[in-house]
C-alpha positions in Angstrom: -37.2 26.0 -5.9 -35.7 29.4 -5.2 -38.8 31.6 -5.4 -42.6 31.5 -5.6 -44.4 33.1 -8.5 -46.4 35.3 -6.2 -45.6 36.8 -2.8 -46.8 35.2 0.4 -47.5 37.3 3.5 -46.5 35.9 6.8 -49.0 37.1 9.5 -49.5 36.7 13.2 -52.9 37.1 14.7 -54.6 38.8 17.6 -57.9 37.3 18.9 -60.5 39.6 20.3 -62.7 37.7 22.7 -66.3 38.7 23.3 -69.1 37.2 25.4 -72.2 36.0 23.5 -74.6 36.4 26.5 -75.3 32.6 26.3 -74.6 30.0 29.0 -75.3 26.3 29.6 -75.8 24.6 33.0 -76.5 21.0 31.7 -75.6 18.8 28.7 -78.9 19.5 27.1 -78.5 23.3 27.3 -74.9 22.9 26.1 -76.1 21.0 23.1 -78.7 23.7 22.3 -76.0 26.4 22.7 -73.6 24.6 20.4 -76.4 24.2 17.8 -77.0 27.9 17.8 -73.7 29.7 18.3 -71.7 31.3 15.5 -68.6 29.7 14.0 -66.3 32.1 15.9 -67.5 30.6 19.1 -66.9 27.0 18.1 -63.5 28.2 16.9 -62.7 29.8 20.3 -63.8 26.8 22.4 -62.6 23.9 20.3 -59.9 25.0 17.9 -58.0 27.8 19.7 -57.0 26.0 23.0 -53.6 24.8 21.6 -52.6 28.4 21.0 -53.1 29.1 24.7 -50.4 26.6 25.6 -48.1 26.3 22.5 -45.2 24.9 24.4 -47.2 22.1 26.1 -46.0 18.5 25.4 -49.7 17.5 25.2 -52.7 19.1 23.6 -54.8 21.0 26.1 -58.5 19.9 26.2 -61.1 21.8 24.3 -63.3 24.0 26.6 -66.4 21.9 26.1 -64.8 18.7 27.2 -63.0 20.4 30.1 -66.2 21.8 31.5 -68.1 18.5 31.2 -65.3 16.6 32.9 -64.4 19.2 35.5 -67.8 20.7 36.4 -70.4 18.1 35.4 -68.0 15.3 36.4 -69.2 13.3 33.4 -65.9 11.9 32.4 -67.3 9.4 29.9 -69.0 12.1 27.9 -66.0 14.4 28.3 -63.7 11.8 26.8 -66.1 11.0 23.9 -66.5 14.7 23.1 -62.8 15.3 23.2 -62.3 12.5 20.7 -65.0 14.0 18.5 -63.2 17.4 18.5 -59.9 15.8 17.5 -61.4 13.6 14.8 -63.7 16.2 13.3 -63.1 17.5 9.8 -62.1 21.1 9.3 -64.8 23.8 9.4 -67.5 24.8 11.9 -70.3 22.7 10.6 -68.5 19.3 10.7 -67.5 20.2 14.2 -70.9 21.3 15.2 -72.4 18.0 13.9 -69.9 15.9 15.7 -70.4 17.7 19.1 -74.2 17.5 18.9 -74.0 13.8 18.0 -72.0 13.0 21.1 -74.3 15.1 23.4 -77.4 13.5 22.0 -76.2 10.1 22.9 -75.3 11.0 26.5 -77.5 9.4 29.2 -76.6 11.9 32.0 -78.0 15.4 32.2 -77.8 16.9 35.7 -77.9 20.6 36.2 -75.3 22.8 37.9 -75.8 26.3 39.5 -75.6 29.3 37.4 -72.2 30.3 38.8 -70.8 27.1 37.5 -72.4 27.4 34.1 -70.5 27.3 30.8 -70.3 30.8 29.2 -70.2 30.9 25.4 -67.5 33.2 24.1 -66.4 34.0 20.5 -63.0 35.1 19.1 -62.7 37.6 16.3 -59.3 37.4 14.4 -57.2 40.4 13.5 -54.3 39.4 11.3 -51.1 41.2 12.0 -48.8 41.3 8.9 -45.2 40.4 9.6 -43.4 40.3 6.3 -44.2 39.7 2.6 -42.0 36.9 1.2 -41.3 36.4 -2.5 -39.0 33.4 -2.1 -38.9 30.3 0.1 -35.7 31.2 2.0 -37.3 34.5 3.1 -40.6 32.7 4.0 -39.0 30.1 6.3 -36.6 32.6 7.8 -39.6 34.7 8.7 -41.4 31.7 10.1 -38.4 30.7 12.1 -38.5 34.0 13.9 -42.3 34.3 14.2 -44.2 33.6 17.4 -46.8 30.9 18.0 -49.7 33.0 16.7 -48.2 33.0 13.1 -47.9 29.2 13.1 -51.3 28.8 14.5 -52.9 31.3 12.0 -51.3 29.8 8.9 -51.4 26.0 9.7 -54.4 25.6 11.9 -56.8 28.6 12.0 -56.9 29.6 8.3 -57.3 26.0 7.1 -60.1 25.3 9.6 -62.2 28.2 8.3 -61.2 27.3 4.7 -62.3 23.7 4.8 -58.7 22.4 5.1 -57.1 24.6 2.4 -53.7 25.7 3.6 -52.6 28.8 1.7 -49.0 28.4 2.7 -48.6 25.0 1.2 -50.4 26.1 -2.0 -47.7 28.7 -2.3 -45.0 26.0 -1.8 -46.5 24.0 -4.6 -46.6 27.0 -6.9 -42.9 27.4 -6.1 -42.2 23.8 -7.1 -41.9 22.4 -3.6 -44.7 19.8 -3.7 -43.0 17.2 -1.5 -42.3 19.8 1.1 -45.9 21.0 0.9 -47.3 17.5 1.3 -45.2 16.9 4.4 -46.3 20.2 6.0 -50.0 19.3 5.1 -49.5 16.0 7.0 -48.0 17.7 10.0 -50.7 20.4 10.2 -53.4 17.7 10.1 -51.7 15.4 12.7 -53.0 17.3 15.7 -49.6 17.6 17.4 -48.9 20.4 19.8 -48.1 23.8 18.3 -44.4 24.0 19.3 -43.8 20.5 18.0 -45.5 21.4 14.8 -43.2 24.4 14.5 -40.1 22.3 15.1 -41.1 19.5 12.7 -42.0 22.0 10.0 -38.6 23.8 10.2 -36.8 20.5 10.3 -38.6 19.3 7.2 -37.6 22.6 5.4 -34.0 22.3 6.4 -33.8 18.7 5.2 -35.4 19.6 1.9 -32.5 22.1 1.4 -29.6 19.7 2.1 -29.2 18.6 -1.5 -29.2 22.0 -3.1 -26.9 23.4 -0.4 -24.4 20.7 -1.0 -24.5 21.3 -4.7 -24.0 25.0 -4.3 -21.2 24.5 -1.9 -19.4 22.2 -4.3 -19.6 24.7 -7.0 -18.7 27.8 -5.0 -15.3 29.4 -4.4 -13.5 29.8 -1.1 -14.6 33.4 -1.0 -18.2 32.5 -1.6 -18.1 29.9 1.2 -16.5 32.4 3.5 -19.3 34.9 2.7 -22.0 32.3 3.3 -20.4 31.5 6.7 -20.5 35.2 7.7 -24.2 35.3 6.6 -25.0 32.2 8.7 -23.3 33.7 11.8 -25.2 37.0 11.3 -28.5 35.1 11.0 -27.7 33.1 14.2 -26.9 36.3 16.1 -30.1 37.9 15.0 -32.1 34.9 16.2 -30.3 34.9 19.6 -31.1 38.6 20.0 -34.8 38.1 19.1 -35.0 35.1 21.5 -33.5 37.2 24.4 -35.8 40.1 23.7 -38.9 38.0 23.9 -37.8 36.0 27.0 
């Protein structure tokens, strides 16, 4: 499990937000808008909110539910819509179907002024390459130092647009790390906040390496162990410097 047969590129992401010139001032017009908007708009309003607050202990609400609960004051529909977003399968069309189903069953439909209307936006993704990794140690070292956008891009955004397919865990399976890939798949699908997803993924990786590290340590010489210790201290120092430079 030292290397993957093909390189995997770790990327961050920049999201360019654009208005669609559409708005909704009632549940009915919101339903019509959701039925018509492009996938990039559903992504922005329902999938991307966790990236806006990656360190939050709780998942932030999707934009649709927040507007219904906060502006329309329809808390029952807001709660049902939020649940539908969380339970929806990956991809824009399953999400669209789930949202429309909730809004079609709602019995309330009052109208708010235009200045309180819901404005439909869309997010266009620009991947930002960080490093190309040809072994698992390099991959997880890069991820450990990457910001929230990289974790979101690889474990949430890409799989959502790809129907649940996670390219990173496919690379892990090709490298012979199927159990690690299965666990990361579970974490990515669990809906936990982004920072917790990062912590749990890195913890899973470190645990998966305990056995091989102990075996290598038992077989290594005193000089080898001293060299590994210096490498570990150097890596820790680099991470501290990166953390201070971003704080």
